[in-house]
PARO-910443 format. One line per field, with one value per residue: residue number from 1; residue in three letters; z, x, y of N, C-alpha, C in turn. Coordinates in pm, whole numbers, plus 32768, in hexadecimal, padded with zeros to 4 digits. Layout:
! PARO-910443
pos: c(NUM	...)
code: c(Ala	...)
n.zz: c(Z	...)
n.xx: c(X	...)
n.yy: c(Y	...)
ca.zz: c(Z	...)
ca.xx: c(X	...)
ca.yy: c(Y	...)
c.zz: c(Z	...)
c.xx: c(X	...)
c.yy: c(Y	...)
! end
This chain:
! PARO-910443
pos: c(1	2	3	4	5	6	7	8	9	10	11	12	13	14	15	16	17	18	19	20	21	22	23	24	25	26	27	28	29	30	31	32	33	34	35	36	37	38	39	40	41	42	43	44	45	46	47	48	49	50	51	52	53	54	55	56	57	58	59	60	61	62	63	64	65	66	67	68	69	70	71)
code: c(Unk	Unk	Unk	Unk	Unk	Unk	Unk	Unk	Unk	Unk	Unk	Unk	Unk	Unk	Unk	Unk	Unk	Unk	Unk	Unk	Unk	Unk	Unk	Unk	Unk	Unk	Unk	Unk	Unk	Unk	Unk	Unk	Unk	Unk	Unk	Unk	Unk	Unk	Unk	Unk	Unk	Unk	Unk	Unk	Unk	Unk	Unk	Unk	Unk	Unk	Unk	Unk	Unk	Unk	Unk	Unk	Unk	Unk	Unk	Unk	Unk	Unk	Unk	Unk	Unk	Unk	Unk	Unk	Unk	Unk	Unk)
n.zz: c(800C	7F9D	807F	805F	7F75	7FF7	80D8	8035	7FA0	807E	80E1	8004	7FF3	8108	80C2	800F	8042	8010	7F95	7E9E	7DE0	7DFC	7D9A	7C87	7C39	7C3C	7B6E	7BBF	7C62	7D60	7E2B	7E2B	7E9F	7F8A	7FF3	7FEC	80C7	818C	81C5	8204	82F2	8395	83A1	8454	8505	8589	854A	845A	83D9	840B	838C	82D9	8256	81E4	8239	8246	8316	83BE	84B7	861E	8623	8515	84B7	8519	849E	83B3	83AB	83CE	82CD	821E	8252)
n.xx: c(8059	8040	805C	8046	7F8C	7EB7	7E82	7DFF	7D33	7C92	7C6F	7BD0	7AEA	7A6D	7A2A	798A	78C7	78B3	78FB	78AE	78BD	79DB	7A4A	79E0	7A4E	7B5B	7B65	7B68	7B1F	7A18	7A92	7BA3	7BA5	7B39	7C08	7CE4	7C92	7C75	7D62	7DEE	7D8B	7DAC	7ED1	7EDE	7E61	7D78	7BFE	7B97	7A93	7955	7860	7737	7631	75B9	7615	774D	7835	794C	7A08	7A53	7B7F	7BC1	7B4E	7C11	7D0C	7CD8	7CEA	7DF8	7E67	7DFF	7EA2)
n.yy: c(7F60	80BA	81D2	82F7	82EB	8255	8338	83EB	8387	8340	8449	849A	83F6	845F	8553	8540	8464	835C	822A	81CD	82BD	830A	8246	824A	833E	8300	825D	810A	7FF4	7FDE	7F28	7F71	803B	8023	7F5E	8002	80C3	8004	7F9D	806F	80B6	7FDE	7FF6	80CF	80A8	80D8	811E	81DB	821C	821F	8119	80CC	802C	8105	81E2	82A3	832D	83DF	8361	83E1	83CE	83C5	84BD	8559	84F9	8539	8652	8677	85D6	86A6	877C)
ca.zz: c(7FD5	7FC5	80D7	8017	7F3B	803F	80EE	7FB8	7F92	8108	80C4	7F91	8043	8197	80A1	7F94	809C	7FBD	7F51	7DF8	7DBC	7DDD	7D2A	7C03	7BF8	7C07	7B22	7BFC	7CAD	7DF7	7E69	7E23	7EFF	8027	802A	8024	8159	8217	81E0	8244	8373	83DF	83AD	849C	8592	859C	84E7	8438	83A7	843C	8302	82F0	81B7	81B4	8259	8265	8378	8416	855A	863A	85E4	84B0	84AD	855A	8446	8342	83C6	83CA	8261	81EB	8265)
ca.xx: c(7FFB	806F	801D	7FFE	7F1D	7E40	7E41	7DBE	7CC2	7C41	7C2D	7B39	7A66	7A55	79F4	792F	7877	7874	7956	78A6	78D7	7A50	7A82	79DB	7A98	7BE9	7B51	7B9B	7AC1	79EC	7AD0	7C17	7BC0	7B0D	7C7A	7D48	7C6B	7C80	7E13	7E22	7D43	7E26	7F64	7EC5	7E3A	7CE0	7B9C	7B5B	7A0E	78C3	7825	76D3	7606	7580	765C	77E5	785D	799B	7A18	7AB6	7C1E	7B9F	7B4F	7CB3	7D59	7CB7	7D0B	7E7B	7E4A	7DE2	7F0E)
ca.yy: c(8008	815D	820D	836B	82E8	8255	839F	8448	8334	8347	84BF	8492	83A9	84A8	85C2	850C	842B	8302	81F8	81C8	8329	830B	81D2	8261	83AA	82E0	81DF	80C4	7F8F	7FFD	7EC9	7F87	80BE	7FDC	7F1B	8050	80F8	7FB5	7FB0	8100	80B2	7F62	801B	8147	8071	812E	8149	8268	8244	81C5	80EA	807A	8019	818B	8273	82AC	838A	83E0	8360	8462	83B2	83DC	855A	859A	84E8	857F	86EB	8652	85CB	872C	87D5)
c.zz: c(7FEE	800C	8095	7FC9	7F98	80A5	80B6	7FBA	8010	810D	8050	7FC6	80B9	8127	8019	7FD1	8048	7F71	7EB4	7DB4	7D89	7D6B	7C8C	7BD6	7BE4	7BB2	7B4F	7C23	7D2B	7E5F	7EAD	7EAB	7F93	8056	8040	80BE	81DD	8231	8235	82EA	83DB	83E8	8425	853D	85C4	8523	84DB	83ED	83C8	8396	832C	825D	816E	81DA	8253	82BF	83C8	84AA	859A	861E	8551	845E	84C3	84E5	83D8	8328	8399	8347	81ED	81D9	824C)
c.xx: c(8069	8053	8007	7F96	7EB2	7E1A	7DF0	7D55	7C73	7C23	7BBD	7AE8	7A2E	79FC	7995	78AB	783D	7903	794E	78E1	796B	7A75	7A4D	7A1C	7B43	7BCE	7B95	7B0F	7A92	7A6F	7B5E	7C1C	7B97	7BA6	7CED	7D09	7CA6	7D37	7E47	7DFB	7D8B	7EB8	7F58	7EBC	7DAC	7C85	7B75	7B07	79AC	7894	77B1	7681	75BA	75BF	76FB	77E1	78F8	798F	7A68	7B5F	7BF8	7BBA	7BE1	7CFD	7D45	7CEE	7DC0	7E98	7E45	7E59	7F7F)
c.yy: c(807D	81A8	82B2	8345	82B0	8298	83D9	8407	8354	83E9	84E0	8453	8404	8510	8591	84AD	8395	82D9	81CE	824F	834D	82CE	8201	82D5	8371	8268	8149	8061	7FF0	7F9B	7F13	8000	8085	7F89	7F85	8088	809D	7F9A	8016	80E2	8049	7FA0	8095	8137	8092	8132	81AD	82A4	81DD	819E	80A7	807C	80B7	81F2	824B	834F	837B	83C1	83BB	845A	83EF	8485	85AA	856C	851B	8600	86D7	8628	864C	8778	87C0)
! end
């Protein structure tokens, strides 16, 4: 996993609120985006997003990490 790519992917997911939108934007399968986020979460040891079938939201750790990614 390229950490910078995974960070950029995370920022896009957080901004767009959708794995599918990011996958379409990057012209890759949704599974690629999902795996990148999972690998990033594993390397950081924290959950960045709360996911459900209808909703996607940042965890407290995810919000803090998003700010660090943006700076």
